[in-house]
C-alpha positions, 0 to 999 in steps of 0.5 A: 866517541867521534863519528867516523865515516868509512869511505870505502871503494868497492874492491876494498869493501869486497876484501873487508867482506872476506875478513868478516866472513872468514876471520883473521887472514893473511894477504895470501889467504884472502887472495885465495878466497877471492880467487875461488870466488872468481876474482883474479887479483894479484897478490900485490893488489890485495896487499895494497887494499889491505894496507889502505884499509889499515890506513883508514882504520877499518882493519888492524894487522898483527905484525908479529909473525913472518906474514901479517895477519889482518882482522876487521876493526869495525863491524859489518853493521857499522860500515853498512850504517855509515854507507846508508847514511852517506846515501841519504 
């Protein structure tokens, strides 16, 4: 398997952490969790971040229902390891 570096911004990483901690979520569910943690983000902002994470291959979306359900595709450990290697 080829090595892959996950270049994630702070906001993208925050959304990914919500998915790791709470499991598969819709954009609205993720937005609610972020808002309950004190982050005032618009629905479209969270949608954009999830779409970018999917394009980067970090999350996958189940598009079979009326609302897309996003789930992490890579582990927290893998992203942490890649970010630490980037600092070295």
